[in-house]
C-alpha positions as CSV (number, residue, x, y, z in Angstrom):
1,M,-15.2,-49.7,-26.5
2,T,-17.7,-49.8,-29.2
3,A,-19.2,-46.8,-31.0
4,Q,-22.5,-47.6,-29.4
5,T,-20.9,-47.4,-26.0
6,T,-19.3,-44.1,-26.8
7,T,-22.7,-42.7,-27.9
8,Q,-24.2,-43.9,-24.6
9,M,-21.4,-42.2,-22.7
10,T,-22.1,-38.8,-24.3
11,T,-25.9,-39.1,-24.2
12,Q,-26.7,-40.9,-21.0
13,R,-27.2,-37.8,-18.9
14,R,-29.6,-36.5,-16.3
15,T,-31.5,-33.3,-17.0
16,G,-28.9,-30.5,-17.1
17,H,-26.0,-32.2,-19.0
18,W,-25.0,-34.9,-16.5
19,I,-22.6,-37.6,-17.6
20,E,-23.2,-40.8,-15.6
21,D,-20.3,-42.9,-16.9
22,W,-16.8,-41.4,-16.8
23,R,-13.7,-43.5,-16.8
24,P,-10.7,-41.4,-18.0
25,E,-8.1,-44.1,-16.8
26,D,-9.7,-46.6,-19.3
27,A,-7.5,-46.1,-22.4
28,D,-10.3,-47.3,-24.8
29,F,-12.9,-45.1,-23.1
30,W,-10.5,-42.1,-23.4
31,E,-9.5,-42.6,-27.0
32,Q,-13.0,-43.3,-28.3
33,G,-14.8,-40.3,-26.9
34,G,-13.6,-39.3,-23.5
35,R,-10.8,-37.1,-24.8
36,T,-13.2,-35.0,-27.0
37,V,-15.6,-34.4,-24.1
38,A,-12.8,-33.5,-21.8
39,R,-11.3,-31.0,-24.3
40,R,-14.6,-29.3,-24.9
41,N,-15.1,-28.8,-21.2
42,L,-11.5,-27.6,-20.8
43,V,-11.9,-24.9,-23.5
44,W,-15.0,-23.4,-21.8
45,S,-13.5,-23.8,-18.4
46,I,-10.4,-21.8,-19.5
47,F,-12.6,-19.0,-21.0
48,A,-14.7,-18.7,-17.8
49,E,-11.7,-18.8,-15.5
50,H,-9.9,-16.3,-17.7
51,L,-12.7,-13.8,-17.1
52,G,-12.7,-14.6,-13.4
53,F,-9.0,-13.7,-13.2
54,S,-9.5,-10.5,-15.2
55,I,-12.2,-9.2,-12.9
56,W,-10.4,-10.4,-9.9
57,M,-7.4,-8.3,-10.9
58,I,-9.2,-5.3,-12.5
59,W,-8.3,-3.1,-9.6
60,S,-4.6,-3.9,-10.0
61,V,-4.4,-1.6,-13.0
62,S,-7.4,0.6,-12.2
63,S,-5.9,1.8,-8.9
64,A,-3.0,3.4,-10.9
65,L,-5.6,5.3,-13.0
66,L,-7.9,6.6,-10.2
67,A,-6.0,9.8,-9.8
68,S,-6.6,10.7,-13.4
69,V,-10.3,10.6,-12.9
70,G,-10.4,12.7,-9.8
71,F,-9.7,10.3,-6.8
72,D,-7.0,11.2,-4.3
73,F,-6.1,8.1,-2.4
74,S,-2.8,7.5,-0.5
75,V,-0.2,4.9,-1.4
76,Q,-1.3,2.7,1.5
77,Q,-5.0,3.0,0.4
78,L,-4.1,2.0,-3.2
79,F,-2.1,-1.0,-2.2
80,F,-4.8,-2.1,0.2
81,L,-7.4,-1.7,-2.5
82,V,-5.5,-4.0,-4.9
83,A,-5.0,-6.5,-2.0
84,I,-8.6,-6.9,-1.0
85,P,-9.8,-9.0,-4.0
86,S,-7.0,-11.5,-3.4
87,L,-8.0,-12.0,0.2
88,V,-11.6,-12.5,-0.6
89,G,-10.7,-14.8,-3.6
90,A,-8.5,-16.9,-1.3
91,L,-11.3,-17.3,1.3
92,L,-13.8,-18.3,-1.4
93,R,-11.7,-20.9,-3.0
94,L,-12.5,-23.6,-0.4
95,P,-16.3,-23.4,-0.8
96,Y,-15.9,-23.1,-4.6
97,T,-14.0,-26.4,-4.6
98,F,-16.7,-28.3,-2.8
99,A,-19.4,-26.7,-5.0
100,V,-18.3,-28.8,-8.0
101,P,-19.2,-32.2,-6.6
102,M,-22.3,-30.8,-5.0
103,F,-23.8,-28.8,-8.0
104,G,-21.8,-30.1,-11.0
105,G,-18.9,-28.4,-12.8
106,R,-21.1,-27.1,-15.7
107,N,-23.8,-25.7,-13.4
108,W,-21.3,-24.0,-11.1
109,T,-19.4,-22.5,-14.0
110,L,-22.7,-21.0,-15.2
111,F,-23.5,-19.5,-11.8
112,S,-20.0,-18.2,-11.1
113,A,-19.8,-16.4,-14.5
114,L,-23.1,-14.6,-13.9
115,A,-22.1,-13.7,-10.3
116,L,-19.3,-11.6,-11.8
117,L,-21.9,-9.2,-13.1
118,V,-22.1,-7.9,-9.5
119,P,-18.5,-6.5,-9.2
120,T,-18.6,-5.2,-12.8
121,A,-21.8,-3.3,-12.2
122,G,-20.5,-1.9,-9.0
123,Y,-17.2,-0.9,-10.6
124,A,-19.1,1.0,-13.4
125,L,-21.1,3.0,-10.8
126,A,-18.2,3.8,-8.5
127,V,-15.7,5.2,-11.0
128,T,-18.3,7.5,-12.7
129,N,-18.9,9.4,-9.4
130,A,-16.0,11.4,-8.2
131,G,-17.7,11.6,-4.8
132,T,-17.6,7.8,-4.2
133,P,-16.0,7.3,-0.8
134,Y,-13.0,5.0,-0.3
135,W,-14.9,2.4,1.7
136,V,-17.3,1.9,-1.3
137,F,-14.3,1.1,-3.5
138,C,-13.2,-1.5,-0.9
139,V,-16.6,-3.2,-0.9
140,I,-16.7,-3.4,-4.7
141,A,-13.1,-4.7,-4.7
142,A,-14.2,-7.4,-2.3
143,F,-16.9,-8.5,-4.7
144,A,-14.2,-8.7,-7.4
145,G,-12.8,-11.5,-5.3
146,L,-15.6,-13.7,-6.6
147,G,-13.4,-14.1,-9.7
148,G,-10.7,-15.6,-7.5
149,G,-13.0,-18.4,-6.4
150,N,-13.5,-19.4,-10.0
151,F,-10.0,-20.8,-10.2
152,A,-10.7,-23.4,-7.5
153,S,-13.9,-24.7,-8.9
154,S,-12.4,-24.8,-12.4
155,M,-9.3,-26.7,-11.4
156,T,-11.3,-29.1,-9.3
157,N,-13.7,-29.8,-12.2
158,I,-10.9,-30.4,-14.8
159,N,-9.1,-32.7,-12.3
160,F,-12.1,-35.0,-12.6
161,F,-12.1,-35.0,-16.4
162,Y,-8.5,-36.1,-17.1
163,P,-6.4,-39.2,-16.4
164,A,-3.5,-39.0,-14.0
165,A,-0.9,-39.1,-16.8
166,K,-2.4,-36.0,-18.4
167,K,-3.4,-34.0,-15.4
168,G,-0.2,-31.9,-15.3
169,T,-0.7,-30.6,-18.8
170,A,-4.5,-30.2,-18.6
171,L,-4.3,-28.4,-15.2
172,G,-1.5,-26.3,-16.5
173,L,-3.4,-25.2,-19.6
174,N,-6.5,-24.5,-17.5
175,A,-4.6,-22.4,-15.0
176,A,-2.6,-20.6,-17.6
177,G,-5.8,-19.5,-19.4
178,G,-7.0,-18.1,-16.2
179,N,-3.7,-16.5,-15.2
180,L,-3.6,-14.8,-18.6
181,G,-6.7,-12.9,-17.5
182,V,-4.4,-10.9,-15.2
183,S,-2.0,-9.9,-18.1
184,L,-4.8,-9.1,-20.6
185,V,-6.8,-6.9,-18.2
186,Q,-3.6,-5.0,-17.4
187,F,-2.9,-4.7,-21.2
188,L,-6.4,-4.0,-22.4
189,L,-7.9,-1.9,-19.7
190,P,-5.8,1.3,-20.3
191,I,-6.6,1.1,-24.0
192,I,-10.4,0.4,-23.5
193,V,-10.8,3.3,-21.1
194,G,-9.0,5.8,-23.4
195,G,-5.5,5.8,-21.9
196,A,-2.2,5.2,-23.6
197,G,-0.9,1.6,-23.8
198,A,0.7,-1.1,-25.9
199,F,4.3,0.2,-25.4
200,G,3.1,3.6,-26.6
201,L,1.7,2.5,-29.9
202,V,-1.8,3.5,-28.6
203,H,-2.2,7.1,-27.6
204,A,-4.4,8.5,-25.0
205,A,-7.9,9.6,-26.2
206,K,-8.6,13.3,-26.3
207,G,-11.8,12.8,-24.3
208,G,-9.9,11.6,-21.3
209,I,-10.2,8.4,-19.2
210,H,-13.5,6.6,-18.9
211,L,-12.9,3.6,-16.5
212,E,-16.6,2.5,-16.7
213,R,-16.0,1.2,-20.3
214,A,-14.0,-1.7,-19.0
215,A,-16.9,-2.8,-16.8
216,Y,-19.2,-2.8,-19.8
217,V,-16.8,-5.0,-21.9
218,Y,-16.2,-7.5,-19.1
219,A,-19.9,-7.7,-18.2
220,G,-20.7,-8.7,-21.8
221,L,-18.0,-11.3,-21.8
222,C,-19.4,-12.8,-18.6
223,V,-22.7,-13.3,-20.3
224,V,-20.9,-15.1,-23.2
225,A,-19.1,-17.4,-20.7
226,A,-22.4,-18.2,-19.0
227,V,-24.1,-19.1,-22.3
228,G,-21.1,-21.2,-23.4
229,A,-21.2,-23.1,-20.1
230,Y,-24.9,-23.7,-20.4
231,F,-24.7,-25.2,-23.9
232,F,-21.2,-26.8,-24.1
233,M,-20.1,-28.0,-20.7
234,D,-21.1,-31.1,-18.7
235,N,-21.5,-32.2,-15.1
236,L,-19.9,-35.5,-14.0
237,A,-22.0,-37.7,-11.8
238,T,-18.7,-39.5,-10.8
239,A,-17.4,-36.2,-9.3
240,E,-19.0,-37.2,-6.0
241,S,-18.9,-35.2,-2.8
242,N,-17.7,-37.4,0.1
243,P,-17.3,-35.3,3.3
244,R,-15.2,-37.9,4.9
245,E,-12.7,-37.9,2.0
246,Q,-12.7,-34.1,1.9
247,L,-12.0,-34.1,5.6
248,A,-9.2,-36.6,5.0
249,A,-7.6,-34.1,2.6
250,L,-7.9,-31.4,5.2
251,K,-6.2,-33.6,7.8
252,S,-3.4,-34.6,5.4
253,R,-0.1,-32.9,6.2
254,H,0.6,-32.8,2.5
255,T,-2.3,-30.4,1.9
256,W,-0.8,-27.8,4.2
257,L,2.8,-28.4,3.2
258,M,1.8,-27.9,-0.5
259,G,-0.2,-24.8,0.6
260,L,3.0,-23.3,2.1
261,I,4.9,-24.0,-1.1
262,Y,2.1,-22.7,-3.3
263,I,2.1,-19.3,-1.4
264,G,5.7,-19.0,-2.7
265,T,4.8,-19.8,-6.3
266,F,1.2,-18.8,-7.0
267,G,1.0,-16.3,-4.2
268,S,4.1,-14.5,-5.6
269,F,2.5,-14.5,-9.1
270,M,-0.7,-12.9,-7.8
271,G,1.0,-10.6,-5.4
272,Y,3.5,-9.3,-7.8
273,S,0.9,-9.0,-10.6
274,S,-1.3,-6.9,-8.3
275,A,1.5,-4.7,-7.2
276,M,3.4,-4.3,-10.5
277,P,1.5,-1.2,-11.9
278,L,1.9,0.7,-8.6
279,L,5.5,-0.4,-8.2
280,I,6.4,1.0,-11.6
281,K,4.4,4.2,-11.1
282,L,5.8,4.9,-7.6
283,N,9.5,4.3,-8.5
284,F,9.9,5.2,-12.2
285,W,7.3,7.8,-13.1
286,A,6.3,11.4,-12.4
287,P,3.0,13.0,-13.5
288,D,4.5,16.1,-15.1
289,P,4.4,17.1,-17.8
290,A,0.9,15.8,-18.7
291,P,-0.5,13.6,-20.1
292,L,2.2,10.9,-19.9
293,G,4.6,12.5,-17.4
294,T,8.3,11.7,-17.0
295,G,10.0,8.3,-16.8
296,I,8.3,5.0,-17.3
297,Y,4.5,4.9,-17.9
298,F,3.2,1.9,-16.1
299,A,0.6,0.9,-18.7
300,Y,3.3,0.2,-21.2
301,Y,4.9,-2.6,-19.3
302,A,2.9,-3.7,-16.2
303,F,1.1,-6.5,-18.1
304,L,4.3,-8.3,-19.1
305,G,5.0,-10.0,-15.8
306,A,1.6,-11.7,-15.6
307,G,1.8,-12.6,-19.2
308,V,5.2,-14.3,-18.9
309,G,4.1,-16.1,-15.7
310,S,0.9,-17.3,-17.3
311,L,2.6,-18.7,-20.4
312,A,5.2,-20.5,-18.3
313,R,2.6,-22.3,-16.2
314,P,1.7,-25.1,-18.8
315,L,5.5,-25.5,-19.3
316,G,5.8,-26.3,-15.6
317,G,3.0,-28.8,-15.8
318,W,4.6,-30.4,-18.9
319,L,8.0,-30.6,-17.3
320,A,6.5,-32.1,-14.1
321,D,4.8,-34.8,-16.2
322,R,8.2,-35.7,-17.7
323,F,10.7,-35.2,-14.8
324,G,8.6,-35.1,-11.6
325,G,6.7,-32.2,-10.0
326,A,9.0,-31.9,-6.9
327,R,12.2,-31.6,-8.9
328,I,10.7,-28.8,-11.1
329,T,9.1,-27.0,-8.2
330,L,12.4,-27.0,-6.3
331,G,14.2,-25.6,-9.3
332,A,11.6,-22.9,-9.8
333,I,11.9,-21.9,-6.1
334,G,15.6,-21.6,-6.5
335,A,15.2,-19.4,-9.5
336,I,12.7,-17.2,-7.7
337,I,15.3,-16.7,-4.9
338,V,18.1,-15.7,-7.2
339,F,16.1,-13.3,-9.3
340,T,14.4,-11.7,-6.3
341,L,17.8,-10.8,-4.9
342,C,18.7,-9.4,-8.3
343,V,15.6,-7.1,-8.1
344,V,16.7,-6.0,-4.6
345,W,20.1,-5.1,-6.0
346,T,18.5,-3.1,-8.8
347,L,16.2,-1.2,-6.3
348,G,19.4,-0.3,-4.4
349,R,20.5,1.8,-7.4
350,L,17.3,3.9,-7.3
351,S,16.5,7.1,-5.4
352,P,13.3,7.5,-3.4
353,N,10.5,9.1,-5.5
354,P,7.8,9.9,-2.9
355,G,6.4,13.0,-4.6
356,G,6.8,11.8,-8.2
357,E,9.5,14.3,-9.0
358,P,10.5,14.5,-12.7
359,A,14.3,14.6,-12.1
360,I,14.2,11.5,-9.9
361,A,11.9,9.6,-12.2
362,H,14.2,10.4,-15.1
363,D,17.3,9.1,-13.3
364,N,15.5,6.0,-12.0
365,A,14.2,5.1,-15.5
366,A,17.8,4.2,-16.5
367,W,17.6,1.2,-14.2
368,F,14.1,0.2,-15.4
369,P,15.3,-2.3,-18.0
370,A,17.2,-4.3,-15.4
371,F,14.3,-4.1,-12.9
372,L,11.9,-5.3,-15.6
373,C,14.1,-8.1,-16.8
374,F,14.7,-9.6,-13.4
375,F,11.1,-9.3,-12.5
376,L,10.1,-11.1,-15.7
377,L,12.4,-13.9,-14.8
378,I,10.7,-14.1,-11.4
379,F,7.3,-14.3,-13.1
380,A,8.6,-17.0,-15.4
381,A,9.8,-19.0,-12.4
382,T,6.6,-18.6,-10.5
383,G,4.7,-19.8,-13.6
384,V,6.8,-23.0,-13.9
385,G,6.4,-23.5,-10.1
386,N,2.7,-23.1,-10.3
387,G,2.3,-25.7,-12.9
388,S,4.6,-28.2,-11.3
389,A,3.2,-27.7,-7.8
390,Y,-0.3,-28.4,-9.0
391,K,0.9,-31.6,-10.7
392,M,2.4,-32.7,-7.4
393,I,-0.9,-32.6,-5.5
394,P,-2.8,-35.4,-7.3
395,A,0.5,-37.3,-7.7
396,I,1.0,-37.2,-3.9
397,F,-2.4,-38.6,-3.1
398,R,-2.2,-41.2,-5.8
399,R,1.2,-42.4,-4.6
400,E,-0.2,-42.7,-1.0
401,A,-3.2,-44.7,-2.3
402,E,-0.8,-47.0,-4.2
403,L,1.4,-47.6,-1.2
404,A,-1.7,-48.4,0.9
405,S,-3.3,-50.9,-1.5
406,T,-2.5,-54.1,-3.5
407,P,-2.1,-53.9,-7.3
408,G,-4.8,-55.5,-9.4
409,T,-7.4,-55.7,-6.6
410,P,-10.7,-53.9,-6.4
411,G,-9.3,-52.2,-3.3
412,R,-6.6,-50.6,-5.4
413,E,-9.2,-49.2,-7.9
414,E,-11.3,-47.8,-5.1
415,A,-8.3,-46.3,-3.4
416,L,-7.3,-44.5,-6.6
417,R,-10.8,-43.1,-7.1
418,A,-10.8,-41.9,-3.5
419,A,-7.3,-40.4,-4.1
420,T,-8.7,-38.4,-7.0
421,R,-11.6,-37.0,-4.9
422,Q,-9.2,-36.2,-2.0
423,S,-6.7,-34.5,-4.4
424,S,-9.6,-32.4,-5.9
425,A,-10.4,-31.2,-2.4
426,A,-6.7,-30.6,-1.7
427,L,-6.4,-28.6,-4.9
428,G,-9.0,-26.2,-3.5
429,V,-7.4,-25.9,-0.1
430,V,-3.9,-25.4,-1.5
431,G,-5.2,-22.8,-4.1
432,A,-6.9,-20.9,-1.3
433,I,-3.8,-20.9,0.8
434,G,-1.6,-19.9,-2.1
435,A,-3.9,-17.0,-3.1
436,L,-3.3,-15.4,0.3
437,G,0.1,-14.3,-1.2
438,G,-1.9,-12.0,-3.5
439,F,-3.1,-10.2,-0.4
440,L,0.1,-10.3,1.7
441,I,2.5,-9.1,-0.9
442,P,0.8,-5.7,-1.7
443,I,0.1,-5.1,2.0
444,T,3.8,-5.7,2.8
445,F,4.9,-3.4,0.0
446,S,2.8,-0.6,1.5
447,S,4.1,-1.1,5.1
448,P,3.4,2.3,6.7
449,W,6.0,1.8,9.4
450,V,8.8,1.9,6.7
451,G,10.1,5.4,5.8
452,D,9.4,5.5,2.1
453,P,7.9,3.2,-0.6
454,L,11.3,2.3,-2.0
455,T,12.6,1.1,1.3
456,A,9.4,-0.7,2.0
457,T,9.7,-2.6,-1.3
458,K,13.3,-3.7,-0.7
459,T,12.5,-4.8,2.9
460,A,9.5,-6.7,1.7
461,L,11.4,-8.5,-1.0
462,L,14.1,-9.6,1.4
463,A,11.4,-11.0,3.7
464,F,10.0,-12.9,0.8
465,V,13.4,-14.4,0.0
466,A,13.6,-15.8,3.5
467,Y,10.1,-17.4,2.9
468,Y,11.2,-18.9,-0.4
469,V,14.2,-20.5,1.3
470,I,11.8,-22.2,3.7
471,C,9.6,-23.4,0.8
472,G,12.7,-24.9,-0.9
473,L,13.8,-26.7,2.2
474,V,10.3,-28.2,2.7
475,C,10.1,-29.3,-1.0
476,W,13.5,-31.0,-0.8
477,S,13.1,-32.6,2.6
478,V,9.6,-33.9,2.2
479,Y,9.3,-34.7,-1.5
480,L,12.8,-35.2,-2.9
481,R,15.0,-36.5,-0.1
482,R,15.3,-40.3,0.0
483,R,13.7,-41.6,3.2
484,V,14.9,-44.4,5.5
485,V,12.0,-46.8,6.3
486,A,11.8,-49.1,9.3
487,A,13.6,-51.9,7.5
488,G,16.6,-49.7,6.8
489,E,15.8,-49.3,3.1
490,L,16.1,-46.1,1.2
491,V,12.9,-45.3,-0.8
492,D,12.0,-42.7,-3.2
493,V,8.5,-41.1,-3.3
494,P,8.2,-39.8,-6.9
495,V,5.8,-36.8,-7.1
């Protein structure tokens, strides 16, 4: 491809940064300009998605601080509050996926970044009024779910920009940047609002907790993301919306099977991230003596899990590119099962701490290192599984297109283009299904029909283990086990 052609590629646009010619599978096209454009869009996509995740999960850490600013909500109310954004975010992921072909990735990133000003403004108003009723908090938490939808549109957009051989790494980096928003908001929010954090290196401010400060910071960053999308991102005219192909993705059994698996990986990442601050607070901490109480202060460690899971995600994508997504996903699920059972064993050593009693919190704290270590290993496994599972989705649709077409024909090329569009639709559906885990896990931890929070947590984790076993069996039987075809041959379907 000549320099003149490269220039045309980057300048031949409609009004609003539209690229008309995009051929990432063409090696010359990719090396002589395509890679640079894709990377620029990836960088700003990561930043915008990062903020979406941060605001999506802002209540995961804020809920544990509400008591310090005058709100008296029950354990069940707090777990429900952190679960609401995950439910809304999951429901929004499907329309957000279809928005990219309809409006353009750059245009939708701009809109979705500005939309996050709604939950940040509502957050600032609610936490500054001690008389704000619980239902208002629930409504504002629901609007925070807008940030969850950003993941689907961002991943769909980046899927169009990259060639098949590089999708695993690109999607892994994009998702990891977003996932890190969970860890960073859990790390930074206690410090921003005047609380203690950073393993105790930062002390609580004498002026007390001011939760509204976090809203001001993230609102400003949302404006930066919108400005960056406006000036530096592009829309792809080739990212077309074809309702028939989208419907084909919905009808494909692989979309729903991968959704089931993704609940086990990404759903676990989101659910455990949401619940971790409250799990630490309920089982290992007591409020007396003020200000930091007795035992383990949640703000020192709650962010670690999401951080480990986020950093492990691109590793999962890279491993999937090298060894196959299904193999890595199955290994990750196996690790999740083992380490979840280890967490259950650790919880069996604890005493129930329903009233936050100093003596019990002190005794339970001796087991916290083991609890944290096993949970961090779970997070690492979910991160690897997230990256490898998302690599599997485009690989599955591409493999089906290859099996249904003849190499070297125009039909093969069209089949592969259709597979990319179908896989982009499937990414949104699978992401939506997987995000439901972020709602179901906190709700299960707060089960009011179980005697105490500790018993509820152990029971919930055992139920999750049973689900992980199902995920592993599906992954092995559908995507790894060699199949017997009509002619009696054994065939592999590498994904």
